[in-house]
Each structure stands twice: as structure tokens, then as C-alpha cells.
Backbone of each chain as ProteinMPNN parsed JSONL, in Angstrom:
{"seq_chain_A": "MNLFRSEEHIERWLAGRDQGTTIPVRKLSELAHAWWDDRLSPTWRPHTRSHNQAILDRLGLAGRFWHLPES", "coords_chain_A": {"N_chain_A": [[2.992, -9.671, -1.24], [3.692, -10.32, -3.917], [4.854, -9.529, -7.53], [4.444, -11.55, -10.124], [5.958, -13.864, -12.92], [4.969, -16.322, -13.406], [2.22, -19.159, -13.152], [3.675, -21.204, -12.327], [7.095, -19.616, -11.799], [5.565, -18.42, -9.094], [4.821, -21.177, -7.898], [7.465, -22.36, -7.564], [8.918, -20.517, -5.729], [7.157, -20.388, -3.73], [7.635, -22.677, -2.179], [6.348, -25.742, -1.053], [5.081, -23.798, 0.473], [1.918, -22.971, 2.179], [-0.762, -21.894, -0.208], [-1.443, -19.187, -0.458], [-3.437, -17.374, -2.597], [-3.749, -16.314, -6.525], [-4.247, -13.882, -8.137], [-4.933, -12.004, -11.881], [-2.79, -9.66, -12.816], [-3.891, -7.491, -13.782], [-6.431, -7.591, -13.208], [-5.793, -6.862, -10.197], [-4.365, -4.175, -10.147], [-6.994, -2.656, -10.96], [-8.148, -3.059, -8.478], [-6.213, -2.404, -6.548], [-6.967, 0.372, -7.782], [-9.028, 0.837, -6.712], [-8.834, 0.972, -4.282], [-7.314, 2.612, -3.095], [-7.331, 4.797, -4.459], [-8.825, 7.449, -2.908], [-6.538, 8.354, -0.944], [-4.866, 10.49, -0.945], [-6.896, 12.446, -0.526], [-8.269, 15.817, 0.611], [-10.53, 15.612, 2.171], [-10.976, 12.935, 3.335], [-11.529, 9.969, 4.758], [-11.334, 7.498, 7.232], [-11.932, 4.228, 5.942], [-14.602, 2.299, 5.915], [-15.033, -1.002, 7.319], [-17.212, -2.325, 6.233], [-17.114, -1.047, 3.507], [-14.459, -1.697, 2.555], [-14.514, -4.182, 1.958], [-16.709, -4.767, -0.135], [-16.014, -3.763, -1.757], [-13.596, -5.364, -2.785], [-15.896, -7.949, -2.615], [-17.392, -6.474, -4.673], [-15.085, -6.637, -7.169], [-14.843, -9.405, -7.868], [-13.973, -10.726, -5.926], [-14.28, -12.999, -3.807], [-14.463, -15.519, -1.471], [-13.111, -17.587, 1.565], [-10.661, -16.495, 1.627], [-10.434, -13.81, 1.272], [-11.922, -12.27, 2.932], [-12.592, -10.161, 5.221], [-10.98, -9.208, 8.077], [-13.608, -9.538, 11.193], [-13.659, -7.001, 13.468]], "CA_chain_A": [[2.463, -9.125, -1.856], [4.704, -9.613, -5.002], [3.99, -9.971, -9.026], [5.585, -13.526, -10.655], [6.348, -14.158, -14.245], [3.795, -17.412, -14.062], [2.094, -19.955, -11.462], [5.533, -22.169, -12.628], [7.644, -18.871, -10.802], [4.687, -18.653, -8.15], [5.181, -22.258, -7.218], [8.805, -22.568, -6.973], [9.07, -19.808, -4.687], [6.447, -21.019, -2.738], [8.319, -24.145, -1.694], [5.667, -26.497, -0.45], [4.21, -23.302, 2.04], [0.097, -23.275, 1.905], [-0.815, -21.59, -1.739], [-2.312, -18.355, -0.612], [-4.504, -16.948, -3.899], [-2.955, -15.557, -7.594], [-4.732, -12.883, -9.351], [-4.191, -11.262, -12.667], [-2.336, -8.598, -13.221], [-5.006, -6.317, -14.69], [-7.572, -7.32, -11.377], [-4.686, -6.114, -8.982], [-4.666, -2.7, -10.677], [-8.06, -2.651, -10.537], [-8.657, -3.672, -6.748], [-5.664, -0.87, -5.986], [-7.498, 1.999, -8.257], [-10.391, 1.146, -5.758], [-8.866, 0.707, -2.488], [-6.298, 3.898, -3.028], [-8.155, 6.146, -5.259], [-9.063, 8.598, -2.166], [-6.293, 8.044, -0.222], [-4.699, 11.823, -0.806], [-8.116, 13.399, -0.389], [-8.328, 16.461, 2.014], [-11.698, 14.874, 2.925], [-9.85, 11.532, 3.496], [-12.02, 9.7, 6.013], [-11.176, 5.639, 7.506], [-12.735, 3.211, 4.714], [-14.84, 0.862, 7.073], [-15.067, -2.452, 6.792], [-18.135, -3.109, 4.876], [-16.866, -0.583, 2.226], [-13.435, -2.571, 1.609], [-15.044, -6.144, 2.116], [-17.634, -4.375, -1.031], [-14.687, -3.453, -3.161], [-13.617, -6.883, -3.316], [-16.873, -8.006, -3.383], [-17.317, -5.807, -6.481], [-14.177, -7.198, -8.362], [-15.058, -10.706, -7.627], [-12.867, -11.071, -4.555], [-14.88, -13.584, -2.7], [-14.44, -16.602, -0.254], [-12.308, -16.857, 2.702], [-9.312, -15.691, 1.567], [-10.636, -11.913, 1.179], [-12.959, -12.207, 3.788], [-11.996, -9.195, 6.123], [-11.749, -9.338, 9.97], [-14.902, -8.858, 11.166], [-13.342, -6.196, 14.08]], "C_chain_A": [[3.178, -8.884, -3.18], [3.58, -9.9, -6.332], [5.326, -11.337, -9.391], [5.143, -13.311, -12.207], [5.002, -15.079, -14.513], [3.591, -18.18, -12.834], [3.42, -20.733, -11.997], [6.217, -21.333, -11.011], [6.898, -19.159, -8.967], [5.674, -20.057, -6.903], [6.847, -22.711, -6.81], [9.644, -21.624, -5.551], [8.035, -20.068, -3.168], [7.214, -22.334, -2.284], [7.609, -25.237, -1.183], [4.966, -25.444, 0.354], [2.888, -23.242, 1.429], [0.85, -21.891, 0.693], [-0.699, -20.23, -1.181], [-2.965, -17.774, -1.817], [-2.874, -16.351, -4.608], [-4.796, -14.917, -8.751], [-4.032, -12.468, -10.757], [-3.511, -10.111, -12.167], [-3.381, -6.943, -13.159], [-6.305, -6.259, -13.497], [-6.782, -6.347, -10.699], [-4.452, -4.755, -9.542], [-6.13, -2.123, -10.526], [-8.571, -2.618, -9.003], [-7.36, -2.546, -6.546], [-6.195, 0.245, -6.561], [-8.965, 2.21, -6.869], [-10.076, 1.407, -4.715], [-7.785, 2.008, -2.098], [-6.478, 5.04, -3.537], [-8.078, 7.378, -4.343], [-8.136, 8.921, -1.117], [-5.724, 9.169, -0.005], [-5.736, 13.053, -0.328], [-7.793, 14.545, 0.199], [-8.926, 15.802, 2.672], [-11.589, 13.763, 3.662], [-10.83, 10.918, 4.746], [-11.553, 7.719, 6.306], [-11.606, 4.702, 6.852], [-12.891, 2.352, 5.854], [-14.631, -0.314, 6.565], [-15.716, -3.123, 5.851], [-17.967, -2.049, 3.983], [-15.845, -0.998, 1.478], [-13.84, -4.117, 1.394], [-15.737, -5.343, 0.521], [-17.16, -4.289, -1.928], [-14.058, -4.315, -3.46], [-14.533, -7.318, -3.654], [-17.399, -8.089, -5.403], [-16.694, -6.478, -7.073], [-14.534, -9.376, -8.37], [-13.992, -11.652, -6.64], [-13.711, -11.934, -3.674], [-14.394, -14.684, -2.044], [-13.391, -16.382, 0.764], [-11.43, -16.419, 2.466], [-9.789, -14.394, 1.526], [-11.687, -12.089, 2.311], [-12.148, -11.202, 4.92], [-12.28, -9.41, 6.881], [-12.611, -9.013, 10.154], [-14.353, -7.198, 12.603], [-11.551, -5.38, 13.996]], "O_chain_A": [[3.35, -7.757, -3.644], [2.394, -10.226, -6.389], [6.44, -11.729, -9.044], [4.147, -12.689, -12.573], [4.172, -14.861, -15.396], [4.269, -18.119, -11.808], [4.337, -20.067, -11.516], [6.14, -21.729, -9.848], [7.393, -19.765, -8.017], [6.458, -20.054, -5.953], [7.185, -23.331, -5.802], [10.535, -21.939, -4.763], [8.274, -19.925, -1.969], [6.211, -22.981, -1.981], [8.44, -25.993, -0.679], [4.112, -25.946, 1.085], [2.754, -23.454, 0.224], [1.927, -21.302, 0.6], [0.449, -19.855, -1.421], [-1.854, -18.283, -1.969], [-1.767, -16.095, -4.133], [-5.71, -15.302, -9.48], [-2.809, -12.536, -10.879], [-3.759, -9.68, -11.042], [-3.379, -5.835, -12.623], [-6.913, -5.281, -13.061], [-7.077, -5.153, -10.639], [-4.3, -4.147, -8.483], [-6.283, -1.066, -9.914], [-9.553, -1.949, -8.682], [-7.909, -1.471, -6.302], [-5.972, 1.28, -5.934], [-9.548, 3.177, -6.379], [-10.83, 2.06, -3.995], [-7.516, 2.297, -0.932], [-5.953, 6.105, -3.211], [-7.416, 8.337, -4.74], [-8.568, 9.694, -0.261], [-5.786, 9.414, 1.2], [-5.472, 14.182, 0.084], [-6.602, 14.432, 0.492], [-8.445, 15.268, 3.672], [-12.207, 13.707, 4.725], [-10.783, 11.583, 5.781], [-11.557, 6.904, 5.383], [-11.717, 3.855, 7.739], [-12.035, 1.823, 6.562], [-14.101, -0.573, 5.484], [-15.372, -3.977, 5.034], [-19.034, -1.995, 3.371], [-15.83, -0.925, 0.249], [-13.336, -4.954, 0.645], [-14.773, -5.423, -0.241], [-17.643, -4.646, -3.002], [-13.739, -4.268, -4.648], [-14.658, -7.389, -4.877], [-17.583, -8.788, -6.4], [-17.353, -7.236, -7.784], [-14.189, -10.238, -9.178], [-13.496, -12.778, -6.688], [-13.844, -11.424, -2.561], [-13.201, -14.568, -2.323], [-12.827, -15.298, 0.909], [-11.133, -15.591, 3.328], [-8.911, -13.762, 2.115], [-12.661, -11.621, 1.721], [-11.09, -11.603, 5.406], [-13.425, -9.802, 7.107], [-12.957, -8.054, 9.464], [-15.044, -6.215, 12.333], [-11.262, -4.446, 14.743]]}, "seq_chain_B": "MNEDDLALRNLTFARFVELGRAPTADEVAAAGGYRGADVAAGWERLHAAHALVLDAVTGGIRMANPFSGVQTSHRVHAAGRWWFANCAWDAFGICAALHDDGQIETSCPDCGESLRVAVRDQRPDDESLLFHCLVPAARWWDDIVFT", "coords_chain_B": {"N_chain_B": [[-11.626, 7.866, 15.083], [-10.751, 10.303, 15.877], [-10.79, 13.825, 15.124], [-9.736, 15.833, 15.368], [-7.047, 14.072, 15.726], [-7.359, 12.987, 12.31], [-6.614, 15.155, 11.18], [-3.998, 15.601, 11.658], [-3.269, 13.246, 10.109], [-4.09, 13.926, 7.964], [-1.793, 16.047, 7.204], [0.004, 14.507, 7.177], [0.545, 13.124, 5.246], [0.596, 14.204, 3.146], [2.29, 16.234, 3.597], [3.897, 14.118, 3.137], [3.987, 13.096, 0.243], [4.363, 16.192, -0.418], [7.451, 16.267, -0.091], [8.446, 13.746, -1.003], [9.277, 11.798, 0.076], [9.189, 10.169, 3.658], [8.436, 12.111, 5.761], [10.052, 13.561, 8.814], [9.133, 13.615, 12.382], [9.184, 16.007, 13.526], [9.414, 17.811, 10.72], [6.525, 17.277, 10.446], [5.784, 19.23, 12.664], [6.581, 21.252, 12.259], [5.201, 22.57, 9.813], [2.743, 21.634, 10.705], [1.801, 23.471, 13.213], [2.06, 22.334, 15.557], [3.674, 20.842, 18.343], [6.648, 18.851, 18.405], [6.477, 16.113, 20.148], [3.964, 15.731, 20.371], [3.291, 15.34, 18.314], [4.862, 13.009, 17.257], [2.789, 11.916, 19.62], [0.831, 11.843, 18.069], [0.893, 9.958, 16.173], [1.231, 7.265, 16.583], [-1.196, 7.248, 17.402], [-2.37, 7.083, 15.296], [-0.994, 4.584, 14.123], [-2.281, 2.993, 15.716], [-4.468, 2.879, 14.955], [-4.239, 1.704, 12.463], [-3.659, 3.502, 10.32], [-0.99, 4.022, 9.603], [2.093, 3.685, 9.872], [4.056, 2.349, 11.558], [8.021, 2.619, 12.061], [9.955, -0.105, 14.829], [11.495, 0.506, 16.171], [12.462, 2.73, 15.206], [10.468, 4.994, 15.706], [9.33, 6.413, 13.447], [7.831, 7.528, 10.095], [7.251, 3.984, 8.86], [5.371, 2.747, 6.922], [3.578, 4.829, 4.951], [0.731, 3.49, 4.125], [-0.25, 3.548, 0.489], [2.113, 4.59, 0.602], [6.135, 3.733, 0.971], [7.769, 4.391, 3.503], [10.646, 3.754, 3.651], [13.255, 2.017, 1.913], [11.921, 0.252, -0.98], [11.991, -2.899, -2.34], [10.168, -2.437, -4.583], [9.481, -0.131, -6.329], [7.889, 2.995, -8.055], [7.568, 5.024, -10.48], [6.168, 8.195, -10.821], [3.897, 10.84, -11.185], [5.041, 12.574, -11.847], [8.689, 11.563, -10.263], [10.194, 9.701, -8.369], [9.101, 6.524, -6.305], [8.637, 4.688, -3.558], [7.235, 1.588, -3.324], [5.175, -0.972, -0.9], [4.44, -3.245, -1.585], [3.373, -5.139, -4.163], [1.097, -4.423, -4.901], [0.032, -2.338, -3.405], [2.051, -0.32, -5.19], [0.581, 0.073, -7.368], [-0.963, 1.415, -5.845], [0.179, 3.454, -5.743], [-0.173, 4.948, -7.339], [-2.45, 5.004, -8.173], [-3.486, 6.7, -5.983], [-1.705, 9.094, -6.83], [-3.596, 9.73, -8.615], [-2.282, 9.354, -11.534], [-1.119, 8.324, -14.764], [1.658, 5.681, -14.3], [4.859, 4.156, -14.247], [6.054, 1.24, -13.102], [9.173, -0.654, -11.117], [9.814, -3.563, -10.315], [10.595, -7.134, -9.082], [10.66, -10.149, -10.011], [10.019, -12.684, -7.262], [11.127, -15.258, -7.628], [13.137, -15.967, -9.119], [13.964, -13.216, -9.386], [14.128, -12.051, -12.02], [13.924, -8.554, -13.353], [10.717, -7.157, -13.519], [8.982, -5.388, -15.293], [6.45, -2.559, -15.419], [3.819, -0.321, -17.186], [1.31, 1.9, -15.993], [-0.771, 2.965, -17.232], [-4.015, 4.659, -17.502], [-5.183, 3.722, -15.636], [-4.282, 0.84, -16.304], [-2.766, -2.059, -16.287], [0.438, -2.221, -18.795], [1.464, -5.035, -19.274], [-0.193, -7.758, -19.072], [0.032, -9.924, -18.573], [1.238, -10.763, -15.845], [1.522, -12.223, -13.157], [-0.035, -11.422, -10.068], [0.846, -12.815, -6.379], [-0.648, -13.029, -3.33], [-0.432, -13.674, -0.362], [-0.713, -14.137, 2.35], [-3.752, -14.458, 4.432], [-6.664, -12.019, 3.683], [-7.645, -11.68, 6.451], [-5.956, -12.018, 8.152], [-4.228, -10.041, 7.825], [-3.6, -7.835, 9.078], [-2.064, -8.58, 11.124], [1.034, -8.73, 11.008], [1.843, -6.591, 9.125], [3.569, -5.551, 7.672], [5.54, -7.954, 7.201], [2.964, -9.15, 5.404]], "CA_chain_B": [[-10.143, 8.868, 15.093], [-11.077, 12.306, 16.236], [-11.158, 15.241, 13.786], [-7.472, 16.4, 15.453], [-6.138, 13.064, 14.782], [-7.506, 12.371, 11.048], [-5.868, 16.432, 10.972], [-2.237, 14.952, 11.711], [-2.721, 12.152, 9.415], [-3.763, 14.059, 6.398], [-1.174, 16.457, 6.608], [1.887, 13.965, 7.008], [0.44, 12.567, 4.208], [0.188, 15.784, 2.448], [4.023, 16.427, 3.597], [4.968, 12.724, 2.671], [3.787, 13.815, -0.953], [5.265, 17.414, -1.412], [9.076, 15.704, 0.289], [8.836, 12.326, -2.284], [9.936, 10.433, 1.253], [8.373, 9.978, 4.301], [8.116, 13.574, 6.831], [9.583, 13.636, 10.287], [7.794, 14.177, 13.349], [9.531, 17.617, 13.405], [8.788, 18.467, 9.949], [5.295, 17.586, 10.335], [5.244, 19.11, 13.294], [7.165, 22.964, 11.834], [3.565, 22.413, 8.838], [0.851, 22.138, 11.109], [1.968, 24.3, 14.567], [2.612, 21.459, 16.519], [5.083, 20.398, 19.077], [7.07, 17.457, 17.563], [6.002, 15.35, 20.805], [2.346, 16.305, 20.125], [2.702, 14.454, 16.781], [4.321, 10.934, 18.142], [2.002, 10.884, 19.867], [-1.09, 11.177, 17.566], [1.19, 8.912, 15.326], [1.282, 6.488, 17.996], [-2.718, 6.789, 17.751], [-2.787, 5.893, 14.183], [-0.56, 3.394, 13.924], [-2.761, 1.92, 16.874], [-5.547, 2.66, 14.098], [-3.954, 1.235, 10.586], [-3.942, 4.753, 9.552], [-0.201, 4.519, 8.842], [2.915, 2.35, 10.687], [5.308, 3.254, 12.573], [8.893, 2.227, 12.78], [8.919, -0.236, 15.89], [12.742, 0.879, 16.759], [12.865, 4.691, 15.839], [9.351, 5.423, 16.016], [9.867, 6.797, 12.613], [6.77, 6.261, 9.612], [7.833, 2.991, 7.994], [4.043, 3.143, 5.539], [2.085, 5.842, 4.918], [0.236, 2.984, 2.616], [0.797, 2.635, -0.054], [3.516, 4.226, -0.065], [6.713, 3.411, 1.798], [9.089, 5.219, 3.822], [11.97, 3.152, 3.682], [13.766, 1.971, 0.543], [11.724, -1.554, -0.74], [12.012, -4.017, -4.043], [8.677, -2.377, -5.647], [9.579, 1.14, -7.253], [7.197, 3.954, -9.227], [7.696, 6.292, -10.717], [4.366, 9.016, -11.409], [3.655, 12.771, -10.967], [7.079, 13.157, -11.551], [9.158, 11.111, -9.059], [10.359, 8.307, -8.25], [8.822, 6.24, -5.008], [9.232, 3.322, -3.182], [6.013, 1.049, -2.726], [4.99, -1.436, -0.005], [4.462, -4.151, -1.632], [2.833, -5.169, -5.565], [-0.348, -4.132, -5.078], [0.802, -0.55, -3.355], [2.579, 0.049, -6.123], [-0.796, 0.26, -8.153], [-1.801, 2.357, -5.254], [0.567, 4.894, -5.808], [-0.331, 5.495, -9.31], [-4.058, 5.3, -7.987], [-3.223, 7.629, -4.742], [-2.153, 10.153, -6.754], [-4.167, 9.78, -9.98], [-1.416, 9.347, -12.848], [0.055, 7.496, -14.651], [3.337, 5.128, -14.046], [5.974, 2.767, -14.54], [6.284, -0.258, -12.085], [9.712, -1.866, -11.481], [10.317, -4.929, -9.66], [11.094, -8.076, -9.65], [10.254, -12.227, -9.593], [10.996, -13.22, -5.835], [11.749, -16.656, -7.098], [14.426, -16.332, -9.982], [15.181, -12.382, -9.739], [13.862, -11.062, -13.092], [13.258, -7.451, -13.416], [9.698, -6.755, -13.846], [8.396, -3.855, -15.543], [4.836, -2.573, -15.628], [3.705, 0.335, -17.374], [0.006, 1.835, -16.114], [-1.965, 3.805, -17.834], [-5.325, 5.177, -17.718], [-5.334, 2.435, -14.809], [-4.353, -0.531, -16.784], [-1.295, -2.473, -17.234], [0.34, -3.276, -20.362], [1.873, -6.26, -19.247], [-1.129, -8.298, -18.666], [0.875, -11.56, -18.307], [1.409, -11.01, -14.623], [-0.006, -12.487, -11.834], [0.16, -11.29, -8.797], [0.556, -13.547, -5.752], [-0.588, -13.089, -1.999], [0.221, -15.055, 0.862], [-1.777, -13.821, 3.868], [-5.425, -13.982, 4.0], [-7.452, -10.751, 4.604], [-8.51, -11.768, 8.145], [-4.57, -12.064, 9.105], [-2.713, -8.91, 7.19], [-2.605, -6.733, 10.447], [-1.483, -9.613, 12.366], [2.191, -8.376, 10.752], [1.731, -5.509, 8.279], [5.564, -5.927, 7.217], [5.551, -9.648, 6.213], [2.105, -9.305, 4.187]], "C_chain_B": [[-11.294, 9.678, 14.982], [-10.297, 12.844, 15.185], [-9.388, 15.249, 13.571], [-6.178, 14.922, 14.772], [-6.227, 12.848, 13.162], [-6.634, 13.495, 10.571], [-4.498, 16.036, 10.486], [-2.149, 14.122, 10.744], [-2.747, 13.009, 8.034], [-2.476, 15.188, 5.801], [0.113, 15.869, 6.726], [1.322, 13.406, 5.909], [0.834, 13.525, 2.975], [2.224, 15.837, 2.503], [4.62, 14.977, 2.765], [4.582, 13.392, 0.661], [4.819, 15.583, -1.074], [6.696, 17.272, -1.245], [9.434, 14.533, -0.52], [9.146, 11.279, -1.147], [8.444, 11.157, 1.89], [9.254, 11.202, 5.406], [8.964, 13.14, 8.472], [9.195, 14.24, 11.073], [8.083, 15.748, 13.312], [9.52, 17.647, 12.176], [7.311, 18.65, 9.764], [4.718, 18.737, 11.37], [5.286, 21.051, 13.084], [5.64, 23.272, 10.771], [3.095, 22.728, 9.438], [0.691, 23.152, 12.133], [2.019, 23.603, 15.89], [3.994, 21.142, 16.963], [5.572, 19.311, 18.815], [6.452, 16.382, 18.577], [4.548, 14.919, 20.885], [2.135, 15.091, 19.146], [3.428, 13.493, 16.968], [3.751, 10.512, 18.525], [0.621, 11.287, 19.287], [-0.357, 10.391, 16.16], [1.609, 7.362, 16.062], [-0.073, 5.708, 17.845], [-2.98, 6.139, 15.933], [-2.284, 5.044, 13.396], [-1.148, 2.479, 14.766], [-4.226, 1.618, 15.555], [-5.716, 2.336, 12.711], [-3.474, 1.936, 10.327], [-2.305, 5.187, 9.004], [0.494, 3.49, 9.708], [3.819, 3.075, 11.166], [6.446, 2.347, 12.589], [8.877, 1.254, 14.334], [10.249, 0.341, 16.914], [12.977, 2.752, 16.268], [11.506, 5.798, 15.727], [9.482, 5.895, 14.536], [8.461, 6.402, 11.511], [7.635, 5.454, 8.458], [6.905, 3.148, 7.45], [3.472, 3.859, 5.985], [1.315, 4.959, 3.362], [-0.569, 3.866, 1.601], [2.4, 3.289, -0.302], [4.756, 3.731, 1.28], [7.72, 4.397, 1.982], [10.484, 4.981, 3.674], [12.37, 2.56, 2.063], [13.266, -0.497, 0.545], [12.323, -1.975, -2.247], [10.788, -3.381, -5.415], [8.952, -0.971, -5.643], [8.674, 1.443, -8.412], [7.58, 4.913, -9.369], [6.282, 7.248, -10.946], [4.478, 10.05, -10.666], [4.718, 13.207, -10.469], [8.321, 12.78, -10.909], [9.401, 10.05, -8.71], [9.899, 7.992, -6.295], [8.914, 4.665, -4.524], [7.443, 2.842, -2.773], [6.377, -0.034, -1.441], [5.072, -3.116, -0.692], [3.772, -3.909, -3.611], [1.558, -4.518, -5.605], [-0.161, -2.488, -4.338], [1.524, -0.169, -4.338], [1.774, 0.451, -7.02], [-0.77, 1.447, -7.184], [-1.375, 4.008, -5.363], [0.128, 5.733, -7.053], [-2.243, 5.794, -8.771], [-4.079, 6.278, -6.512], [-3.087, 9.431, -5.766], [-2.206, 10.487, -8.351], [-3.222, 10.284, -11.133], [-1.158, 7.809, -13.132], [1.096, 6.665, -14.341], [3.885, 4.25, -14.388], [6.24, 1.957, -13.356], [7.34, -0.285, -12.073], [10.176, -2.295, -10.311], [11.014, -6.022, -9.622], [10.734, -9.666, -9.208], [10.756, -12.743, -8.097], [11.243, -14.412, -6.168], [13.096, -16.747, -7.963], [15.337, -15.07, -10.014], [14.981, -11.376, -10.875], [13.115, -9.757, -13.058], [12.08, -7.747, -13.971], [9.391, -5.433, -13.824], [7.054, -3.425, -16.143], [4.607, -0.843, -15.836], [1.76, 1.306, -17.465], [-0.123, 3.042, -16.836], [-3.175, 3.449, -18.019], [-5.923, 3.868, -16.461], [-5.114, 1.034, -15.025], [-2.476, -0.54, -17.016], [-0.586, -2.882, -18.409], [0.86, -4.043, -20.331], [0.379, -7.048, -18.454], [-1.446, -9.757, -18.688], [0.482, -11.866, -17.282], [1.16, -11.608, -14.01], [0.893, -11.975, -10.569], [-0.088, -12.045, -7.743], [0.65, -13.065, -4.068], [-0.901, -14.038, -1.045], [-0.705, -15.4, 2.242], [-2.412, -13.873, 3.46], [-5.708, -12.89, 4.571], [-7.547, -10.722, 5.917], [-7.111, -11.486, 9.207], [-3.373, -10.377, 8.829], [-2.327, -7.861, 7.818], [-1.702, -7.155, 11.241], [-0.035, -9.293, 12.178], [1.836, -8.187, 9.542], [3.037, -5.802, 7.654], [5.314, -6.85, 6.403], [4.799, -9.42, 5.667], [2.572, -8.18, 3.428]], "O_chain_B": [[-12.324, 9.717, 14.309], [-9.363, 12.35, 14.553], [-8.496, 15.016, 12.755], [-5.222, 14.804, 14.005], [-5.162, 12.524, 12.636], [-5.861, 13.205, 9.658], [-4.008, 16.099, 9.359], [-1.017, 14.021, 10.269], [-1.864, 12.956, 7.178], [-2.147, 15.321, 4.622], [1.162, 16.463, 6.473], [2.354, 12.981, 5.389], [1.42, 13.171, 1.951], [3.072, 15.546, 1.66], [5.57, 14.906, 1.985], [5.32, 14.253, 0.182], [5.784, 15.823, -1.8], [7.399, 17.937, -2.005], [10.621, 14.293, -0.742], [9.255, 10.078, -1.393], [7.501, 11.851, 1.509], [10.44, 11.12, 5.725], [8.351, 12.381, 9.223], [8.828, 15.395, 10.859], [7.203, 16.575, 13.078], [10.238, 16.664, 12.359], [6.779, 19.617, 9.22], [3.591, 19.208, 11.216], [4.481, 21.88, 13.508], [5.01, 24.288, 11.065], [2.694, 23.891, 9.402], [-0.367, 23.781, 12.14], [2.021, 24.116, 17.009], [5.055, 21.141, 16.34], [4.733, 18.436, 19.029], [5.787, 15.556, 17.951], [4.122, 13.89, 21.409], [1.262, 14.223, 19.116], [2.678, 12.52, 16.889], [3.536, 9.302, 18.446], [-0.461, 11.122, 19.851], [-1.052, 10.254, 15.153], [2.481, 6.604, 15.638], [-0.324, 4.51, 17.971], [-3.558, 5.128, 15.535], [-2.732, 4.681, 12.308], [-0.779, 1.305, 14.754], [-4.789, 0.547, 15.327], [-6.682, 2.495, 11.965], [-2.398, 1.562, 9.861], [-2.091, 6.171, 8.295], [-0.137, 2.577, 10.24], [4.175, 4.251, 11.095], [6.196, 1.236, 13.058], [8.002, 1.595, 15.131], [10.111, 0.57, 18.116], [13.508, 3.668, 16.896], [11.542, 7.028, 15.681], [10.516, 5.244, 14.389], [7.895, 5.329, 11.715], [8.355, 5.893, 7.561], [7.152, 4.247, 6.953], [2.888, 3.861, 7.068], [1.265, 5.34, 2.192], [-1.384, 4.733, 1.916], [3.374, 2.886, -0.938], [4.341, 3.418, 2.396], [8.35, 5.048, 1.148], [11.35, 5.851, 3.586], [11.597, 2.798, 1.134], [13.607, -1.538, 1.107], [12.997, -1.293, -3.019], [10.63, -3.706, -6.592], [8.495, -0.496, -4.603], [8.521, 0.735, -9.408], [7.948, 5.711, -8.507], [5.298, 6.609, -11.32], [5.102, 10.129, -9.608], [5.194, 13.781, -9.489], [9.176, 13.665, -10.941], [8.454, 9.27, -8.812], [10.157, 8.727, -5.342], [9.248, 3.698, -5.209], [6.641, 3.528, -2.139], [7.514, -0.076, -0.97], [5.769, -4.0, -0.194], [3.733, -2.822, -4.186], [1.15, -4.101, -6.689], [-0.294, -1.523, -5.091], [1.61, 1.033, -4.089], [2.241, 1.383, -7.675], [-0.545, 2.539, -7.707], [-1.949, 5.088, -5.224], [0.182, 6.904, -7.43], [-2.973, 6.727, -9.104], [-5.241, 6.4, -6.122], [-3.783, 10.44, -5.652], [-1.433, 11.108, -9.081], [-3.33, 11.41, -11.619], [-1.044, 6.769, -12.483], [1.83, 7.485, -13.791], [3.251, 3.365, -14.962], [6.944, 2.589, -12.568], [7.6, 0.099, -13.214], [10.786, -1.653, -9.456], [12.133, -5.982, -10.134], [10.6, -10.085, -8.058], [11.901, -13.169, -7.942], [11.651, -15.074, -5.214], [14.026, -17.471, -7.607], [16.532, -15.055, -10.309], [15.424, -10.227, -10.873], [11.912, -9.718, -12.799], [12.104, -8.548, -14.905], [9.434, -4.591, -12.928], [6.625, -3.876, -17.205], [5.034, -0.064, -14.984], [1.096, 1.39, -18.498], [0.653, 3.996, -16.815], [-3.568, 2.386, -18.499], [-6.996, 3.273, -16.568], [-5.536, 0.144, -14.286], [-1.568, 0.167, -17.452], [-0.982, -3.87, -19.028], [1.153, -4.357, -21.484], [0.069, -6.772, -17.295], [-2.452, -10.463, -18.765], [-0.322, -12.784, -17.121], [-0.039, -11.811, -14.205], [2.078, -12.119, -10.268], [-1.295, -12.281, -7.691], [1.729, -12.779, -3.55], [-1.599, -15.05, -1.122], [-1.14, -16.391, 2.829], [-2.473, -13.577, 2.267], [-5.278, -12.574, 5.681], [-7.525, -9.642, 6.507], [-7.047, -11.039, 10.352], [-2.358, -9.915, 9.35], [-1.371, -7.116, 7.604], [-0.834, -6.559, 11.878], [0.539, -9.526, 13.242], [1.527, -9.11, 8.788], [2.97, -6.804, 6.941], [4.965, -6.769, 5.226], [5.351, -9.19, 4.591], [2.096, -7.945, 2.317]]}, "name": "protein", "num_of_chains": 2, "seq": "MNLFRSEEHIERWLAGRDQGTTIPVRKLSELAHAWWDDRLSPTWRPHTRSHNQAILDRLGLAGRFWHLPESMNEDDLALRNLTFARFVELGRAPTADEVAAAGGYRGADVAAGWERLHAAHALVLDAVTGGIRMANPFSGVQTSHRVHAAGRWWFANCAWDAFGICAALHDDGQIETSCPDCGESLRVAVRDQRPDDESLLFHCLVPAARWWDDIVFT"}
């Protein structure tokens, strides 16, 4: 899970490996803030799978790549 | 996760932020009135629950996500000090968890160029950068250190 300057750099770094997925850094920041915002709260509880999947869905991170495991 | 393990988890994360690094089991034990062995056993349960990640060799904290217990190539300045993140996602996550703006420093894995991003009001100041995730969500925890 890394930042890159451009698609060209990603392609070169992958060197033929499976592509994974790429999103703009602004979307990453939105995801990180939704995902980690409560991490230090004294009332923190573990996120359920459905909670986390809802975060991904709300941000438009859909499809098989972003599908969390059922258990 | 039962209430005792939840309390241990929250104390561990609180000590991490107070110290600016991963606490030892003895440090958490001293802060919470535990025995060191009970902290280590509790951390094992939290590791199994994916609430933190232990180093396989030392048994110390490798990840208290989004914070890293070891040095990485992802550094974040927020809340008045430097932190190590586990990955680029977690670098933004540190700003989120601390509820603060921040400065992220990392490098392009391809060319090694330094990449610096300021986060202000949850937004990066350089929106030209791209985030790449190699491992699908269903397999993130197969090997979380690699992910």
C-alpha cells in the first residue's frame, strides 16, 4: 500500500505482477479518515465487517477487489 | 473481544500515543496494574482478533494500526511528533486517529523519489499522487505485514 507519482511508476514497479487497484490520494485520505477516526477513542469498539464494508461502499470502492472476507 | 481485552487494547493504544512509540508489555503492565505475563497473554488474544499485530520473534508490538511499532518508509508528523505508519493508508490514518493535520513523508517504491504530502482538514495538498493497493481486501489479513 504505497503512494506513487504516476501510473507509469506503478506499471514499472509492478513489473508484470497482478495489477491490484489504484485510487487518487484524495480518495485515500477520505478512506483513512472514515476507517481510523475512532481508533483512539476511549469508547472504541471493533468495527464489524458490515461497518467497514459500508465505509468502502459509501466511498465508491466497490467490486470484487474491495469485498471484505465474510468471516 | 471481551471487556477485559478491550480495556487492555485501549490502554495499550493510549500508552503508544503517550510514549510516541510502541510500549513494552512491562510498561503497559505498570500503567494498568497488570502482571507482565498477563499483558503478553492478552496481546496474543488481541493479535488473534486483528486488534494489533505482534512481532513473531520478539512478541512485542509490530503494529497498533495505523501506528507502526518499527521504523518504516512512511513517516508522519502530527500532534507534535513524528510517527511511523505501516503503509500509505495508515499514514493518513495517523492524522485521522490523532484528529490533527499532518505532514506525510514517504517515497515512490519505483524510483525512490521522496514524496511529501501535507494533510489539512483531512485533505492532501498534492492531489496528483496515486495510491496503489496490491492485495485484494479479502486477503489483507493473510499476511498483514506484506499487505
